C-alpha positions as CSV (number, residue, x, y, z in Angstrom):
1,X,5.6,15.4,-22.3
2,X,8.1,12.8,-21.7
3,X,7.1,9.3,-21.1
4,X,10.2,7.3,-21.0
5,X,13.3,8.3,-18.7
6,X,16.9,5.9,-19.6
7,X,19.3,6.7,-16.5
8,X,22.9,6.1,-17.3
9,X,25.0,3.2,-15.4
10,X,26.7,5.9,-13.6
11,X,23.9,7.3,-11.4
12,X,23.9,6.3,-7.9
13,X,21.5,8.6,-6.3
14,X,18.0,9.6,-7.2
15,X,17.0,13.1,-5.4
16,X,13.7,13.1,-3.4
17,X,10.6,13.9,-5.6
18,X,13.0,13.7,-8.6
19,X,10.5,12.8,-11.0
20,X,7.6,14.6,-9.2
21,X,4.6,15.4,-11.6
22,X,5.5,13.7,-14.4
23,X,1.8,12.7,-15.9
24,X,2.6,11.4,-19.0
25,X,6.3,9.3,-17.6
26,X,5.3,5.1,-17.9
27,X,8.6,4.0,-17.5
28,X,12.4,4.8,-15.7
29,X,15.0,2.4,-15.4
30,X,16.3,2.6,-11.9
31,X,20.5,1.9,-12.2
32,X,21.9,-0.9,-10.5
33,X,24.0,0.8,-7.8
34,X,21.4,3.3,-6.5
35,X,20.8,2.3,-2.8
36,X,18.0,4.9,-2.3
37,X,14.2,5.3,-3.4
38,X,13.5,8.4,-1.5
39,X,10.0,10.7,-0.7
40,X,7.9,11.7,-3.9
41,X,10.2,10.3,-6.8
42,X,7.0,9.0,-8.7
43,X,4.5,11.0,-7.1
44,X,1.9,11.8,-9.2
45,X,3.0,10.4,-12.3
46,X,-0.4,9.6,-13.2
47,X,0.7,6.8,-16.4
48,X,3.8,4.7,-14.6
49,X,2.0,0.8,-14.4
50,X,5.3,-0.6,-12.7
51,X,8.3,0.3,-11.2
52,X,11.7,-2.1,-11.1
53,X,14.2,-2.2,-8.2
54,X,17.8,-3.3,-8.7
55,X,19.3,-5.6,-6.2
56,X,21.5,-2.7,-5.1
57,X,18.5,-0.5,-3.2
58,X,18.8,-0.7,0.6
59,X,16.1,1.8,1.7
60,X,12.7,2.6,-0.2
61,X,10.3,5.4,1.3
62,X,6.9,4.6,0.2
63,X,6.0,7.9,-0.3
64,X,8.0,7.5,-3.2
65,X,5.5,6.0,-4.9
66,X,1.7,7.1,-6.5
67,X,-1.0,6.7,-4.1
68,X,-3.6,9.4,-5.5
69,X,-7.3,8.8,-6.7
70,X,-9.1,10.8,-9.4
71,X,-11.4,11.6,-6.4
72,X,-8.6,12.3,-4.1
73,X,-9.2,14.9,-1.5
74,X,-6.1,16.9,-2.4
75,X,-5.9,16.0,-5.8
76,X,-7.9,16.3,-9.0
77,X,-6.6,14.2,-12.0
78,X,-6.8,10.7,-13.9
79,X,-6.6,7.5,-11.6
80,X,-3.7,6.0,-10.7
81,X,-2.6,3.3,-12.7
82,X,0.3,2.1,-10.9
83,X,-0.2,-1.9,-10.6
84,X,3.5,-3.3,-9.7
85,X,6.4,-2.8,-7.8
86,X,9.2,-5.6,-9.0
87,X,11.8,-6.5,-7.0
88,X,15.0,-7.9,-8.3
89,X,15.2,-11.5,-6.8
90,X,19.0,-10.5,-6.1
91,X,18.0,-7.9,-3.6
92,X,18.7,-8.6,0.4
93,X,16.4,-5.9,1.2
94,X,13.2,-6.4,-0.6
95,X,10.8,-8.2,-2.5
96,X,7.8,-8.9,-4.7
97,X,5.0,-11.1,-4.6
98,X,2.4,-10.1,-7.3
99,X,3.2,-6.8,-6.9
100,X,3.4,-6.0,-4.0
101,X,6.3,-4.7,-1.7
102,X,7.4,-6.7,1.2
103,X,10.6,-7.1,3.4
104,X,13.3,-9.4,2.0
105,X,11.8,-11.8,4.5
106,X,8.1,-11.2,4.1
107,X,6.9,-10.6,7.3
108,X,6.2,-7.3,6.9
109,X,4.0,-5.8,3.9
110,X,4.6,-2.7,2.7
111,X,3.0,-1.8,-0.3
112,X,-0.1,-1.9,-2.4
113,X,-0.1,-0.8,-6.0
114,X,-2.9,1.1,-6.4
115,X,-4.0,-0.6,-9.7
116,X,-3.2,-4.2,-8.4
117,X,-6.5,-6.0,-8.4
118,X,-10.1,-4.7,-8.7
119,X,-12.2,-7.6,-6.4
120,X,-11.2,-10.0,-3.2
121,X,-7.5,-9.5,-2.2
122,X,-5.3,-11.8,-0.4
123,X,-2.9,-10.5,1.6
124,X,0.4,-13.0,1.5
125,X,0.7,-15.8,3.8
126,X,3.6,-15.1,6.0
127,X,3.4,-11.8,6.3
128,X,3.0,-10.7,10.3
129,X,3.1,-6.7,10.0
130,X,1.6,-4.8,7.6
131,X,3.3,-1.5,7.2
132,X,2.2,2.0,7.6
133,X,0.2,3.7,4.8
134,X,0.0,0.8,2.6
135,X,-2.7,1.1,0.2
136,X,-3.8,5.4,1.0
137,X,-6.5,6.1,-1.5
138,X,-6.8,2.4,-3.3
139,X,-9.7,2.1,-5.3
140,X,-9.5,-1.4,-6.4
141,X,-10.0,-2.6,-2.7
142,X,-13.3,-4.1,-2.5
143,X,-12.4,-6.7,0.1
144,X,-9.5,-7.5,2.2
145,X,-8.7,-11.0,3.5
146,X,-5.9,-11.4,6.3
147,X,-3.7,-14.4,6.4
148,X,-3.3,-16.4,10.2
149,X,0.0,-14.5,10.3
150,X,-1.1,-11.3,10.7
151,X,-0.8,-9.9,14.1
152,X,-0.3,-6.2,13.7
153,X,-2.2,-3.6,11.3
154,X,-0.1,-0.1,11.4
155,X,-1.5,3.6,11.5
156,X,-3.2,4.4,8.7
157,X,-3.2,1.1,6.0
158,X,-5.8,1.4,4.2
159,X,-7.0,4.6,5.2
160,X,-9.0,6.5,2.3
161,X,-10.0,3.1,-0.1
162,X,-13.4,4.4,-0.7
163,X,-14.6,1.1,-2.1
164,X,-13.5,-1.1,0.9
165,X,-16.8,-3.1,1.4
166,X,-15.6,-5.8,3.6
167,X,-12.4,-6.6,5.8
168,X,-12.0,-10.4,7.9
169,X,-9.8,-10.4,10.3
170,X,-7.7,-13.6,11.3
171,X,-7.2,-15.1,14.6
172,X,-4.5,-14.1,16.4
173,X,-4.3,-10.1,14.9
174,X,-3.8,-8.2,18.4
175,X,-3.2,-4.6,17.0
176,X,-4.8,-1.9,14.7
177,X,-3.5,1.4,15.3
178,X,-5.2,5.1,14.2
179,X,-7.0,5.3,10.8
180,X,-6.7,2.5,9.7
181,X,-9.5,2.2,7.9
182,X,-10.6,6.3,8.0
183,X,-12.5,7.5,4.9
184,X,-13.5,4.0,3.8
185,X,-17.0,5.1,3.5
186,X,-18.6,1.5,2.3
187,X,-17.0,-0.2,4.5
188,X,-20.1,-2.3,6.3
189,X,-18.8,-5.8,7.3
190,X,-15.7,-5.9,9.4
191,X,-15.0,-9.4,11.2
192,X,-13.3,-8.9,14.7
193,X,-11.3,-12.1,16.3
194,X,-11.4,-12.9,19.9
195,X,-7.3,-12.3,19.5
196,X,-7.7,-8.6,19.3
197,X,-6.2,-6.5,22.2
198,X,-6.3,-3.1,21.1
199,X,-7.4,-0.4,18.1
200,X,-7.0,3.1,17.8
201,X,-9.0,6.1,17.2
202,X,-11.2,6.0,13.6
203,X,-9.6,2.6,12.3
204,X,-13.6,1.1,11.8
205,X,-14.6,3.2,9.3
206,X,-15.4,7.0,7.9
207,X,-15.7,9.8,11.0
208,X,-15.6,7.3,14.3
209,X,-14.3,4.3,15.3
210,X,-18.2,3.0,16.7
211,X,-19.6,4.1,13.1
212,X,-20.2,0.7,12.1
213,X,-20.5,-1.2,15.6
214,X,-23.9,-2.1,14.5
215,X,-23.1,-3.8,11.6
216,X,-20.0,-5.3,13.2
217,X,-20.3,-9.0,13.7
218,X,-18.2,-10.4,16.2
219,X,-16.8,-13.9,16.6
220,X,-18.3,-16.4,19.1
221,X,-20.6,-13.0,20.4
């Protein structure tokens, strides 16, 4: 029944899965001095809305954050309400833009919280790489708009985003990894760029890379 955990300034290490399954937890302070946020720290924390990352953090495992849905394959419970990852501006390794987690230079998008937005969603300008599993089970995403800077989307990035209906890729995108859109059952419109050189299996929608081949519109084709 714990809703808030206050860690003393003396804490410098948070162990894997430290707050796992605290369904009523809403707030945790991460003290300055902590260098790593390991896997599972906030997994299945149903009511936590924001996570603040101090300047001292050098490494974050994306599995640290809750990424489930109420209708998920492996979990039945309340929807995830995480809206924002907020990074101290003095942090030398990470930054946050509109609640999303990115590398400090803004070139790689690392995580999108499950409740960040409810409709059309724009990836921040300047992002070149979309990291692995950044929005698994994210039911807020309906439409994805990528900036022209994106050249690579890594495996499983938007897996099981069940409400995603439309994706518009930028000209300049070259690589789409495996299972990027696997389980996105409502995905019906994809605009592919001429620049695309490689696409992994199960990356176009539910079940098969060819599942929406009759619906996809190819640029200049």
